[in-house]
N, CA, C and O of each residue as an XYZ file, in Angstrom:
480
protein
N       2.854     60.820    -28.295
C       3.120     59.279    -27.843
C       1.998     58.818    -27.229
O       1.507     59.586    -26.400
N       1.340     57.549    -27.446
C       0.522     56.939    -27.037
C       0.842     55.906    -25.641
O       1.731     55.055    -25.655
N       0.157     56.101    -24.744
C       0.239     55.108    -23.438
C      -0.134     53.751    -23.730
O      -1.141     53.560    -24.413
N       0.525     52.811    -23.315
C       0.273     51.465    -23.328
C      -0.890     51.098    -22.484
O      -0.951     51.451    -21.306
N      -1.854     50.367    -23.086
C      -3.312     50.355    -22.266
C      -3.586     48.706    -21.738
O      -4.598     48.355    -21.132
N      -2.499     47.846    -22.096
C      -2.725     46.479    -21.912
C      -1.721     45.802    -22.466
O      -0.813     46.352    -23.088
N      -1.842     44.236    -22.229
C      -0.893     43.192    -22.629
C      -1.216     43.135    -24.143
O      -2.369     43.273    -24.550
N      -0.034     42.903    -25.058
C      -0.319     42.346    -26.252
C      -0.671     40.783    -26.222
O      -0.399     40.085    -25.245
N      -1.279     40.310    -27.335
C      -1.394     38.909    -27.701
C      -0.200     38.074    -27.609
O      -0.455     36.892    -27.380
N       0.858     38.329    -27.708
C       1.984     37.811    -27.696
C       2.176     37.555    -26.327
O       2.326     36.388    -25.964
N       2.195     38.630    -25.381
C       2.637     38.577    -23.978
C       1.763     37.498    -23.318
O       2.194     36.731    -22.456
N       0.496     37.495    -23.787
C      -0.458     36.711    -23.168
C       0.048     35.089    -23.597
O       0.269     34.313    -22.667
N       0.172     34.743    -24.631
C       0.587     33.583    -25.102
C       1.858     32.964    -24.512
O       2.054     31.767    -24.304
N       2.865     34.210    -24.230
C       3.962     33.470    -23.721
C       3.634     33.292    -21.942
O       4.006     32.345    -21.249
N       2.993     34.261    -21.573
C       2.596     33.786    -20.043
C       1.673     32.478    -19.871
O       1.984     31.782    -18.904
N       0.794     32.113    -20.501
C       0.212     30.911    -20.772
C       1.182     29.899    -20.904
O       1.311     29.017    -20.054
N       1.829     29.969    -21.859
C       2.688     28.701    -21.909
C       3.811     28.580    -20.707
O       4.283     27.487    -20.393
N       4.179     29.781    -20.085
C       5.162     29.573    -18.835
C       4.260     28.947    -17.691
O       4.786     28.199    -16.867
N       2.871     29.251    -17.630
C       2.100     28.953    -16.561
C       1.749     27.328    -16.851
O       1.679     26.531    -15.916
N       1.567     26.989    -18.045
C       1.034     25.508    -18.461
C       2.414     24.664    -18.024
O       2.372     23.697    -17.264
N       3.398     25.080    -18.506
C       4.800     24.367    -18.147
C       4.810     23.972    -16.509
O       4.978     22.832    -16.076
N       4.607     25.087    -15.767
C       4.810     24.943    -14.469
C       3.647     23.889    -13.759
O       3.828     22.974    -12.956
N       2.627     24.297    -14.267
C       1.455     23.360    -13.718
C       1.617     21.934    -14.186
O       1.210     21.078    -13.400
N       2.102     21.556    -15.245
C       2.293     20.302    -15.754
C       3.417     19.654    -14.938
O       3.339     18.480    -14.575
N       4.493     20.462    -14.649
C       5.611     20.161    -13.674
C       5.037     19.784    -12.197
O       5.471     18.893    -11.467
N       4.245     20.436    -12.002
C       3.727     20.120    -10.457
C       2.793     18.843    -10.210
O       2.824     18.013     -9.301
N       1.931     18.968    -11.351
C       0.983     17.981    -11.513
C       1.584     16.562    -11.755
O       0.935     15.555    -11.470
N       2.980     16.498    -12.346
C       3.529     15.422    -12.470
C       4.390     14.733    -11.250
O       5.050     13.702    -11.376
N       4.255     15.490    -10.065
C       4.807     15.060     -8.880
C       3.743     14.456     -7.958
O       4.043     13.900     -6.902
N       2.481     14.589     -8.404
C       1.239     13.906     -7.820
C       1.436     12.388     -7.505
O       1.581     11.887     -6.391
N       1.412     11.761     -8.722
C       1.738     10.193     -8.670
C       2.967      9.791     -7.992
O       2.949      8.693     -7.437
N       4.305     10.674     -7.930
C       5.256     10.034     -7.254
C       4.842     10.265     -5.578
O       5.179      9.503     -4.672
N       4.284     11.122     -5.475
C       3.714     11.417     -3.873
C       2.595     10.420     -3.505
O       2.428     10.138     -2.319
N       1.900      9.929     -4.368
C       0.663      8.858     -3.791
C       1.251      7.623     -3.664
O       0.841      6.803     -2.842
N       2.488      7.344     -4.653
C       3.230      6.134     -4.661
C       4.058      5.870     -3.355
O       4.002      4.854     -2.662
N       4.859      7.009     -3.148
C       5.661      6.919     -1.801
C       4.763      6.962     -0.500
O       5.220      6.671      0.606
N       3.505      7.330     -0.704
C       2.382      7.326      0.651
C       2.139      5.707      0.668
O       2.228      5.062      1.713
N       1.857      5.177     -0.465
C       1.280      3.878     -0.649
C       2.456      2.959      0.093
O       2.190      2.240      1.056
N       3.928      3.088     -0.540
C       4.965      2.385      0.271
C       5.229      2.571      1.532
O       5.606      1.661      2.271
N       5.042      3.878      1.928
C       5.151      3.958      3.479
C       3.784      3.274      4.217
O       3.908      2.725      5.311
N       2.937      3.323      3.776
C       1.656      2.747      4.524
C       1.850      1.331      4.559
O       1.545      0.853      5.652
N       2.300      0.423      3.629
C       2.958     -0.945      3.651
C       3.971     -1.110      4.545
O       3.921     -2.184      5.143
N       4.807     -0.444      4.806
C       5.973     -0.703      5.587
C       5.435     -0.278      7.029
O       5.798     -0.987      7.967
N       4.647      0.755      7.281
C       3.976      0.992      8.551
C       3.260     -0.348      9.065
O       3.391     -0.813     10.197
N       2.520     -0.856      8.089
C       1.648     -1.960      8.401
C       2.303     -3.383      8.487
O       1.640     -4.360      8.837
N       3.464     -3.451      8.196
C       4.448     -4.486      8.371
C       5.005     -4.238      9.593
O       4.946     -5.129     10.441
N       5.528     -3.213      9.842
C       6.107     -3.027     11.216
C       4.941     -3.198     12.453
O       5.127     -3.745     13.540
N       3.947     -2.696     12.062
C       2.731     -3.140     13.288
C       2.668     -4.452     13.377
O       2.784     -4.928     14.507
N       2.477     -5.339     12.262
C       2.276     -6.711     12.356
C       3.542     -7.221     12.962
O       3.433     -8.124     13.791
N       4.903     -6.699     12.617
C       6.065     -7.304     13.425
C       5.775     -7.207     14.647
O       5.711     -8.288     15.232
N       5.532     -6.099     15.379
C       5.485     -5.663     16.588
C       4.621     -6.587     17.131
O       5.055     -7.345     17.999
N       3.440     -6.660     16.761
C       2.561     -7.598     17.421
C       2.936     -9.028     17.492
O       2.783     -9.628     18.557
N       3.431     -9.644     16.414
C       3.958    -10.998     16.685
C       5.285    -10.927     17.679
O       5.595    -11.793     18.497
N       5.834     -9.969     17.476
C       7.228    -10.062     18.591
C       6.604    -10.111     19.910
O       6.998    -10.957     20.712
N       5.703     -9.321     20.213
C       5.045     -9.273     21.785
C       4.487    -10.775     21.912
O       4.635    -11.248     23.039
N       3.993    -11.450     21.148
C       3.396    -12.966     21.199
C       4.434    -13.767     21.795
O       4.306    -14.421     22.830
N       5.551    -13.673     21.030
C       6.821    -14.385     21.310
C       7.195    -13.964     22.636
O       7.368    -14.840     23.483
N       7.348    -12.713     22.949
C       7.773    -12.481     24.094
C       6.892    -13.153     25.509
O       7.329    -13.561     26.585
N       5.715    -13.078     25.063
C       4.730    -13.409     26.074
C       4.850    -15.023     26.153
O       4.640    -15.607     27.215
N       5.157    -15.625     25.108
C       5.440    -17.165     25.442
C       6.690    -17.258     26.238
O       6.788    -18.004     27.213
N       7.477    -16.625     25.885
C       8.921    -16.662     27.085
C       9.823    -17.589     26.422
O       9.610    -18.225     25.390
N      10.799    -17.580     27.112
C      12.279    -18.419     26.960
C      11.739    -19.819     26.705
O      11.825    -20.401     25.624
N      11.167    -20.309     27.823
C      10.994    -21.859     27.711
C       9.913    -22.372     26.667
O      10.019    -23.531     26.266
N       9.076    -21.722     26.294
C       7.985    -21.890     25.260
C       8.300    -21.752     23.834
O       7.482    -22.072     22.971
N       9.572    -21.239     23.535
C      10.463    -21.077     22.246
C      11.225    -22.190     21.971
O      12.115    -22.457     22.778
N      11.058    -22.969     20.916
C      11.717    -23.988     20.569
C      12.750    -23.513     19.339
O      12.441    -22.683     18.484
N      14.001    -24.184     19.418
C      14.964    -23.539     18.308
C      14.592    -24.462     17.076
O      14.958    -25.627     16.923
N      13.563    -23.500     15.985
C      13.170    -23.983     14.952
C      12.885    -22.973     14.105
O      12.839    -21.841     14.587
N      12.648    -23.146     12.766
C      11.583    -22.516     11.910
C      10.375    -22.579     11.946
O       9.885    -23.657     11.610
N       9.476    -21.495     12.349
C       8.191    -21.806     12.465
C       7.539    -21.529     11.286
O       8.083    -20.739     10.515
N       6.275    -22.117     10.935
C       5.865    -22.153      9.581
C       5.594    -20.677      9.199
O       5.420    -19.731      9.967
N       5.597    -20.683      7.921
C       5.166    -19.154      7.514
C       3.515    -18.757      7.675
O       2.576    -19.520      7.448
N       3.452    -17.659      8.031
C       1.992    -17.286      8.362
C       1.756    -16.149      7.087
O       2.597    -15.565      6.404
N       0.547    -16.098      7.066
C      -0.150    -14.714      6.123
C      -1.445    -14.456      6.689
O      -1.975    -15.179      7.532
N      -1.926    -13.442      6.222
C      -3.199    -12.959      6.579
C      -3.930    -11.939      5.445
O      -3.251    -11.597      4.476
N      -4.965    -11.581      5.541
C      -5.531    -10.993      4.621
C      -5.132     -9.652      4.157
O      -5.791     -9.103      3.274
N      -4.006     -9.029      4.734
C      -3.420     -7.743      4.457
C      -2.210     -8.009      3.418
O      -1.404     -7.103      3.207
N      -2.102     -9.129      2.838
C      -1.072     -9.340      2.009
C       0.444     -9.373      2.245
O       1.409     -9.337      1.481
N       0.286     -9.468      3.792
C       1.833     -9.920      4.276
C       1.913    -11.149      4.605
O       0.955    -11.816      4.998
N       3.118    -11.572      4.467
C       3.575    -13.043      4.842
C       4.698    -12.829      5.944
O       5.363    -11.793      5.947
N       4.860    -13.667      6.724
C       5.866    -13.679      7.644
C       6.350    -15.105      7.773
O       5.717    -16.145      7.592
N       7.660    -14.919      8.141
C       8.441    -16.563      8.982
C       8.945    -16.174     10.170
O       9.299    -15.003     10.312
N       9.041    -16.971     11.067
C       9.592    -16.856     12.340
C      10.880    -17.745     12.597
O      10.708    -18.957     12.477
N      11.844    -17.407     12.854
C      13.110    -18.183     13.145
C      13.533    -17.946     14.616
O      13.601    -16.807     15.078
N      13.791    -18.965     15.279
C      14.176    -18.909     16.777
C      15.460    -19.690     16.874
O      15.418    -20.888     16.591
N      16.537    -19.169     17.224
C      17.968    -19.714     17.371
C      18.341    -19.416     18.782
O      18.324    -18.249     19.174
N      18.729    -20.547     19.690
C      19.508    -20.096     20.765
C      20.915    -19.740     20.347
O      21.588    -20.431     19.582
N      21.315    -18.594     20.914
C      22.853    -17.870     20.564
C      23.637    -18.126     21.857
O      24.860    -18.065     21.727
N      23.224    -18.365     22.921
C      23.814    -18.278     24.056
C      24.449    -19.968     24.613
O      23.701    -20.745     25.206
N      25.650    -20.249     24.350
C      25.892    -21.623     24.586
C      25.609    -22.135     26.112
O      25.481    -23.330     26.379
N      25.546    -21.336     26.852
C      24.998    -21.617     28.421
C      23.512    -21.713     28.304
O      22.921    -22.040     29.333
N      22.835    -21.495     27.276
C      21.187    -21.718     27.174
C      20.300    -20.624     27.992
O      19.256    -20.848     28.605
N      20.947    -19.448     27.853
C      20.381    -18.336     28.417
C      19.525    -17.243     27.558
O      18.699    -16.490     28.073
N      19.881    -17.275     26.030
C      19.593    -16.469     25.321
C      18.964    -16.839     24.098
O      19.660    -17.618     23.447
N      17.857    -16.533     23.560
C      17.470    -16.895     22.320
C      17.144    -15.834     21.392
O      16.537    -14.856     21.827
N      17.515    -15.908     19.991
C      16.996    -14.866     19.101
C      15.753    -15.264     18.405
O      15.476    -16.429     18.118
N      14.950    -14.130     18.128
C      13.725    -14.626     17.359
C      13.802    -13.517     16.229
O      13.908    -12.301     16.390
N      13.736    -14.124     15.231
C      14.016    -13.365     13.808
C      12.799    -13.472     12.818
O      12.543    -14.528     12.240
N      12.033    -12.277     12.647
C      10.918    -12.321     11.983
C      10.998    -11.731     10.636
O      11.214    -10.530     10.469
N      10.824    -12.578      9.664
C      10.980    -12.059      8.116
C       9.619    -11.450      7.701
O       8.626    -12.177      7.666
N       9.550    -10.208      7.404
C       7.768    -10.131      6.751
C       8.055     -9.887      5.302
O       9.028     -9.183      5.033
N       7.290    -10.407      4.292
C       7.361    -10.186      2.938
C       5.884     -9.582      2.416
O       4.837     -9.841      3.009
N       5.948     -8.819      1.334
C       4.643     -8.447      0.617
C       4.984     -8.292     -0.621
O       6.192     -8.098     -0.760
N       4.260     -8.307     -1.747
C       4.320     -7.679     -3.025
C       3.907     -6.167     -3.381
O       2.875     -5.671     -2.930
N       4.781     -5.479     -4.214
C       4.702     -4.336     -4.501
C       5.054     -4.173     -5.817
O       6.256     -4.143     -6.082
N       4.207     -4.057     -6.731
C       4.218     -3.444     -8.001
C       5.028     -4.964     -8.768
O       5.897     -4.838     -9.631
N       4.662     -6.013     -8.382
C       5.416     -7.075     -8.934
C       6.722     -7.687     -8.240
O       7.105     -8.839     -8.439
N       7.348     -6.779     -7.410
C       8.317     -7.105     -6.743
C       8.182     -7.543     -5.318
O       7.398     -7.014     -4.531
N       9.021     -8.581     -5.010
C       8.942     -8.903     -3.558
C       9.614     -8.036     -2.511
O      10.827     -7.867     -2.636
N       8.982     -7.464     -1.495
C       9.807     -6.480     -0.811
C       9.500     -7.198      0.542
O       8.521     -7.912      0.761
N      10.768     -6.804      1.638
C      10.608     -7.635      2.618
C      11.757     -6.809      3.840
O      12.821     -6.224      3.635
N      11.002     -7.071      5.121
C      11.847     -6.508      6.030
C      12.088     -7.583      7.156
O      11.313     -8.527      7.306
N      13.088     -7.410      7.856
C      13.859     -8.547      8.813
C      13.610     -7.709     10.273
O      14.041     -6.560     10.362
N      12.922     -8.316     11.366
C      12.976     -7.512     12.649
C      13.744     -8.713     13.621
O      13.453     -9.890     13.410
N      14.440     -8.464     14.373
C      15.105     -9.381     15.512
C      14.907     -8.654     16.968
O      14.990     -7.449     17.207
N      14.615     -9.747     17.886
C      14.540     -9.546     19.088
C      15.170    -10.676     19.976
O      15.241    -11.826     19.545
N      15.621    -10.337     21.206
C      16.389    -11.329     22.023
C      15.692    -11.777     23.252
O      15.596    -10.859     24.066
N      15.253    -12.731     23.583
C      14.665    -13.161     24.829
C      15.371    -14.162     25.776
O      15.719    -15.307     25.484
N      15.506    -13.585     26.853
C      16.513    -14.226     28.111
C      15.574    -15.149     28.889
O      14.347    -15.214     28.807
N      16.305    -15.759     29.561
C      15.824    -17.009     30.325
C      15.321    -16.311     31.611
O      14.836    -16.977     32.526
């Protein structure tokens, strides 16, 4: 009886087919990961801009804010934002500042809303 000395051609073809299927499955995940990373980056950028704008309104203070819709702003980052200030306390001690940030993502409009309150 002869001892086996290696792999047959059929075993090698089957092993390569299994390897190829596994590699295609793994490589198909890369575009999904890149897209998720890009979306997270835009959301992070929008949040940073919102935080900066909210700090500007906090520096202006209660008396400097008027109950109105401020004009929409945009910059070279592709973000657009709109600020709304509303007095929510009937005694005139509290104002709500709402910041809506919008951007384009694959032809869709994406947006996030941030709210802060400023007291007298």
